[in-house]
C-alpha positions in Angstrom: 0.0 0.0 0.0 1.4 3.4 -1.0 1.5 6.3 1.4 -1.4 8.1 -0.4 -3.6 5.0 -0.4 -2.9 4.5 3.3 -3.7 8.1 4.1 -6.9 8.0 2.1 -8.0 4.7 3.7 -7.5 6.1 7.2 -8.7 9.7 6.8 -11.1 10.3 3.8 -14.8 9.7 3.9 -15.8 9.2 0.2 -19.2 9.9 -1.3 -21.2 6.7 -2.0 -19.0 4.4 0.1 -20.0 2.4 3.2 -18.7 4.3 6.3 -15.9 2.3 8.0 -15.6 -0.2 5.1 -13.7 1.6 2.4 -12.8 -0.1 -0.8 -9.1 0.0 -1.8 -8.6 3.5 -3.3 -7.6 4.0 -6.9 -5.3 7.0 -6.8 -5.2 9.0 -10.0 -2.1 11.2 -10.6 -2.3 12.4 -14.2 -4.7 13.0 -17.0 -4.3 13.8 -20.7 -7.1 14.1 -23.2 -9.6 11.3 -22.6 -7.2 9.2 -20.5 -6.2 9.2 -16.8 -3.3 7.4 -15.1 -3.2 5.9 -11.6 -0.2 5.8 -9.3 0.8 2.3 -10.5 1.2 3.6 -14.0 -2.0 2.2 -15.5 -3.7 4.3 -18.1 -7.5 4.2 -18.4 -9.9 5.6 -21.0 -12.1 8.0 -19.1 -15.6 7.0 -20.2 -17.3 9.2 -17.6 -15.5 12.6 -17.6 -15.1 11.9 -13.9 -18.8 12.8 -13.3 -19.8 14.3 -16.6 -17.4 17.1 -15.9 -14.6 17.5 -18.5 -15.7 18.1 -22.1 -12.3 19.6 -23.1 -10.3 16.7 -21.7 -7.7 16.4 -19.0 -4.3 18.2 -18.8 -5.2 21.5 -20.7 -2.2 23.7 -20.0 -4.0 26.8 -21.3 -6.6 26.5 -18.6 -3.9 26.2 -15.9 -2.2 29.3 -17.4 -5.4 31.3 -17.3 -5.9 30.4 -13.7 -2.3 31.4 -12.8 -2.6 34.8 -14.5 -5.9 35.6 -12.8 -4.6 34.5 -9.4 -1.6 36.8 -9.8 -3.9 39.7 -10.7 -6.9 39.1 -8.4 -7.3 35.7 -6.7 -10.6 36.5 -5.0 -13.0 39.1 -3.9 -16.7 38.9 -2.8 -19.4 39.3 -5.3 -22.1 40.3 -2.8 -24.0 43.7 -3.0 -22.5 45.8 -5.8 -19.1 44.2 -5.9 -18.0 42.4 -9.0 -14.9 41.5 -11.1 -14.2 41.5 -14.9 -14.2 37.8 -15.5 -17.6 37.3 -13.8 -19.2 40.1 -15.8 -17.7 38.9 -19.1 -18.7 35.3 -18.4 -22.3 36.3 -17.6 -22.5 38.1 -20.9 -21.1 35.1 -22.7 -23.6 32.7 -21.1 -26.4 35.1 -22.1 -25.1 35.0 -25.7 -25.0 31.2 -25.8 -28.2 30.4 -24.0 -31.6 29.9 -25.7 -34.5 32.3 -25.3 -34.2 35.3 -23.0 -31.9 33.9 -20.3 -30.0 37.2 -19.9 -29.1 37.3 -16.2 -26.7 35.0 -14.3 -26.5 34.0 -10.6 -23.2 32.2 -10.0 -22.8 29.2 -7.7 -20.1 26.6 -6.9 -21.8 23.6 -8.5 -25.0 21.8 -9.5 -26.6 21.2 -6.1 -26.2 24.8 -5.2 -27.6 25.8 -8.6 -30.8 23.8 -8.2 -31.1 24.9 -4.6 -30.9 28.5 -5.9 -33.4 27.9 -8.7 -36.0 26.5 -6.4 -35.6 29.4 -3.9 -35.7 32.0 -6.6 -38.9 30.4 -8.2 -40.7 30.5 -4.8 -39.4 34.0 -4.1 -40.6 35.3 -7.5 -44.1 34.2 -6.8 -44.0 35.8 -3.3 -42.9 39.0 -4.9 -45.9 38.7 -7.2 -48.2 38.5 -4.1 -48.7 34.7 -4.5 -46.7 33.3 -1.5 -48.8 30.1 -1.6 -47.1 29.0 -4.9 -44.5 26.8 -3.3 -45.1 23.4 -4.9 -42.2 22.1 -7.0 -43.0 19.4 -9.6 -40.1 17.0 -10.1 -39.7 13.5 -11.5 -38.8 10.0 -10.4 -35.3 9.0 -11.4 -34.3 12.6 -11.9 -31.1 13.8 -10.2 -30.8 17.4 -9.0 -28.2 17.2 -6.3 -27.9 16.3 -2.6 -28.3 19.5 -0.6 -31.6 19.6 1.2 -33.9 21.3 -1.3 -32.1 19.8 -4.3 -32.2 16.4 -2.6 -36.0 16.5 -2.2 -36.2 17.4 -6.0 -34.1 14.4 -6.7 -36.2 11.4 -7.6 -33.9 8.5 -6.6 -35.2 7.2 -3.3 -32.0 5.6 -1.8 -30.3 9.0 -2.0 -33.0 10.5 0.3 -33.0 7.8 2.9 -31.8 8.3 6.5 -31.5 12.1 6.5 -34.7 12.9 8.4 -37.5 15.2 7.3 -36.8 16.9 4.0 -38.5 20.1 2.7 -42.2 19.8 1.8 -44.3 20.7 -1.2 -42.4 18.5 -3.8 -44.4 16.2 -6.1 -42.5 13.5 -8.1 -43.9 12.4 -11.5 -42.9 9.6 -13.8 -40.1 10.1 -16.3 -40.4 9.5 -20.0 -38.9 6.0 -20.4 -39.8 4.5 -23.8 -38.0 1.2 -23.0 -40.4 0.7 -20.1 -43.5 1.6 -22.2 -44.3 5.1 -21.2 -46.2 7.4 -23.6 -46.3 11.1 -23.9 -50.1 11.1 -23.7 -49.9 9.2 -20.3 -47.1 11.4 -18.9 -49.0 14.6 -19.9 -52.2 13.3 -18.4 -50.3 12.6 -15.1 -48.8 16.1 -15.2 -52.2 17.7 -15.6 -53.7 15.6 -12.9 -50.8 16.5 -10.5 -51.4 20.2 -11.2 -55.1 19.8 -10.6 -54.6 17.9 -7.3 -52.1 20.4 -5.9 -54.0 23.4 -7.3 -52.5 25.4 -10.2 -52.5 28.4 -7.9 -50.1 26.6 -5.6 -47.5 25.2 -8.1 -44.4 27.3 -8.4 -42.2 25.4 -10.8 -41.4 22.2 -12.7 -37.8 21.0 -12.6 -36.3 18.5 -15.0 -33.2 17.3 -16.9 -33.6 17.5 -20.7 -32.2 13.9 -20.8 -32.1 11.8 -17.6 -28.4 11.4 -16.9 -27.5 9.8 -13.6 -30.8 7.8 -13.6 -29.6 5.8 -16.6 -29.1 8.0 -19.7 -32.7 8.0 -20.8 -33.7 10.3 -23.7 -37.4 11.4 -23.7 -40.0 10.8 -26.3 -39.6 13.3 -29.2 -42.7 15.2 -28.4 -42.4 15.1 -24.6 -40.7 18.5 -23.8 -42.8 20.7 -26.2 -46.0 19.3 -24.7 -44.7 19.7 -21.1 -43.8 23.3 -21.8 -47.2 24.0 -23.3 -48.9 22.7 -20.1 -46.6 24.8 -17.9 -47.2 28.0 -19.9 -51.0 27.4 -19.8 -50.9 27.3 -16.0 -48.3 30.0 -15.5 -45.8 27.5 -13.9 -42.1 28.3 -14.1 -39.8 25.9 -15.9 -36.4 25.1 -14.3 -34.2 23.3 -16.8 -31.4 21.3 -15.1 -28.5 21.4 -17.6 -25.8 20.5 -15.1 -25.1 17.3 -17.1 -26.4 18.2 -20.6 -24.9 21.7 -21.0 -21.9 22.9 -23.0 -21.9 20.6 -25.9 -22.6 17.2 -24.3 -25.8 16.6 -26.3 -24.4 17.8 -29.6 -25.8 21.3 -29.1 -24.8 23.9 -26.6 -27.6 23.0 -24.3 -30.2 20.2 -24.1 -32.9 22.8 -24.3 -31.8 23.6 -27.9 -33.3 20.4 -29.1 -37.0 19.9 -29.7 -37.3 23.1 -31.6 -35.9 25.1 -28.7 -37.3 25.2 -25.2 -37.8 28.4 -23.2 -36.8 27.8 -19.6 -37.4 30.4 -16.9 -34.3 29.2 -15.1 -31.5 27.1 -16.4 -29.0 25.5 -14.0 -25.4 24.8 -15.2 -22.1 23.6 -13.7 -19.7 20.7 -14.5 -18.8 21.4 -18.2 -18.8 25.2 -17.5 -15.1 24.9 -16.4 -14.5 21.3 -17.5 -13.8 20.7 -13.8 -10.7 22.9 -13.7 -12.4 25.0 -11.1 -15.6 24.5 -9.1 -18.2 26.8 -10.6 -21.9 26.8 -11.5 -24.3 29.4 -13.0 -28.1 29.7 -12.8 -29.4 31.6 -15.9 -32.5 33.7 -15.3 -35.1 34.7 -18.0 -36.4 38.2 -18.5 -39.8 37.0 -17.3 -38.3 35.8 -14.0 -36.4 39.0 -13.5 -39.5 41.0 -14.1 -41.3 39.0 -11.4 -38.4 39.6 -9.0 -38.1 43.3 -9.8 -37.7 45.2 -6.5 -37.3 42.1 -4.4 -34.2 41.8 -2.2 -32.2 38.6 -3.0 -31.0 37.5 0.5 -29.2 34.4 -0.9 -25.6 33.8 -2.0 -22.4 31.9 -1.5 -18.9 33.0 -0.4 -17.4 32.1 -3.7 -20.2 33.6 -6.0 -18.6 34.8 -9.2 -15.1 33.7 -8.2 -12.7 35.6 -10.6 -10.4 32.6 -11.1 -13.3 30.2 -11.8 -14.9 32.7 -14.2 -11.6 33.3 -16.1 -11.2 29.5 -16.5 -14.8 29.2 -17.6 -14.3 31.8 -20.4 -11.2 30.0 -21.7 -13.0 26.7 -21.4 -15.9 27.9 -23.5 -13.4 29.4 -26.0 -11.8 26.0 -26.4 -15.2 24.3 -27.0 -15.9 26.9 -29.7 -12.5 27.0 -31.5 -12.1 23.2 -31.5 -15.7 22.5 -32.7 -16.5 20.2 -29.8 -20.2 20.7 -30.0 -20.3 19.2 -33.5 -17.7 16.6 -32.5 -20.1 15.4 -29.7 -22.7 14.7 -32.4 -20.3 12.9 -34.7 -18.6 10.8 -32.0 -21.9 10.1 -30.2 -23.2 8.5 -33.4 -20.1 6.3 -33.6 -20.4 5.3 -29.9 -24.1 4.5 -30.2 -23.6 2.5 -33.4 -20.9 0.4 -31.6 -23.1 -0.1 -28.5 -26.0 -1.2 -30.6 -24.0 -4.1 -31.8 -23.9 -5.3 -28.2 -27.7 -5.7 -28.1 -27.0 -9.1 -29.6 -25.6 -10.2 -26.2 -28.0 -11.9 -23.8 -26.9 -9.5 -21.0 -27.8 -6.3 -23.0 -31.4 -5.2 -23.2 -31.0 -1.8 -24.9 -28.3 0.7 -26.0 -29.2 4.4 -25.8 -27.5 7.6 -26.9 -28.0 11.3 -27.1 -25.0 13.3 -28.3 -21.9 12.0 -26.6 -23.8 10.5 -23.7 -24.8 6.9 -23.8 -26.2 4.1 -21.7 -26.7 0.4 -21.7 -29.8 -1.2 -20.1 -28.7 -4.6 -18.8 -30.3 -7.9 -17.9 -28.2 -8.2 -14.7 -28.9 -7.9 -11.0 -26.5 -5.0 -10.5 -23.9 -3.5 -12.8 -21.4 -2.5 -10.1 -19.3 -5.6 -10.3 -19.4 -5.4 -14.1 -18.1 -1.8 -14.0 -15.3 -2.9 -11.8 -14.2 -5.5 -14.3 -14.4 -3.0 -17.1 -12.2 -0.6 -15.2 -9.6 -3.3 -14.6 -9.7 -3.9 -18.4 -8.7 -0.2 -18.9 -12.0 1.7 -19.3 -14.0 3.7 -16.7 -17.8 3.6 -17.0 -20.4 4.3 -14.4 -22.8 1.7 -13.0 -26.3 2.8 -11.9 -28.5 0.0 -10.9 -29.0 -2.3 -13.9 -27.4 0.2 -16.3 -24.0 1.4 -17.5 -23.7 5.1 -18.3 -21.0 6.7 -20.4 -20.1 10.4 -21.0 -16.5 10.6 -22.3 -14.7 13.9 -22.9 -15.7 15.5 -26.2 -12.0 15.4 -27.3 -11.9 11.6 -27.2 -10.4 9.9 -30.2 -12.5 7.7 -32.5 -10.1 4.8 -31.8 -10.7 5.2 -28.1 -14.5 5.1 -28.7 -13.9 1.8 -30.5 -11.8 0.5 -27.6 -14.6 1.3 -25.1 -17.0 -0.8 -27.2 -14.5 -3.7 -27.5 -13.9 -3.8 -23.8 -17.6 -3.7 -23.1 -18.3 -6.4 -25.6 -15.7 -8.7 -24.0 -16.8 -8.2 -20.4 -20.5 -8.3 -21.2 -20.1 -11.5 -23.1 -18.8 -13.0 -19.8 -21.6 -11.6 -17.7 -24.4 -13.9 -16.6 -28.0 -12.8 -17.2 -30.2 -12.2 -14.2 -32.7 -15.0 -13.4 
């Protein structure tokens, strides 16, 4: 055991591990492009971007240089009240330029959970400012993932993540997700949405929150007509739409944002993080529509975080977005996503594979296994990192991944899945 693995085993409490029973740590020490290396010298193809985080790939010296220059100039100052800094203002303007619709104002955060927490609070605050404080109900969805802070956790529709933490905030309603493989229909989902609004009372519903494509829950694209019909229902009832783009933003789906699909959606709030800086600095941003800003006009915003609009993070984000633009990574996500999905569909011939799915450069396999965790461990030992979630494998490699590396992912999956027994 190395010094680092010993220190980690004795002192670090990891997310999603059993307390007091840590698995032997895998210590990563280097990354380049779509690969990472552990302390033993083994290189892996990063099929997950860590946690959907790194579209421009690992080891980008230009991002480190931007951070260094900004730290030398202004490493930090608060962004509360009227205080600001140049990178934060410039990044907000860039995000307004890239975003769909009239999302012209930005509230900065440190990540996705904080972003969804912020969006939920601002939606409720906006209705209070309009003299409708009773509009507090948030419509969310089963299998959706929106983070693990208290409000965001209650919006998250994955029950094991909510267990054991005591009472969570009230006024959340979880609806079914579009899941074509499991036989859902848009007609049925819209009927359920209408019924939930009627039961809660339209005058009490503040907002609906959803991911354009279910990510952590298993990489599940919706029915083609799902989102336009959802948006029509929300508009008819005056309900705000929170679009969670933490996973799908910044090129992952083959467009800048997931909302750009389906003819273009018009969220009132859009939550981003992860790919905003490619993980080179913790940063998130909630984009607010002109409609929402009009509702909030004159309302004090008594909400914020110490590192709001961090100048180093914002400088890194600006350069990260510039890399995505100049290297054509949004189009590359479409092209390589098609290659990955075509390869994964060949695996449907295996007894252990029920369905292959893809949307841009995000992909998933629905498996006929009890639990995919052991399988993902074997795949990692074969040199590829993928994510297991229940009976599914999820992939979201860097947008800079090489075609040959896509092919290697498929080859390793084929070999390991061929040796996987089917659940009884």
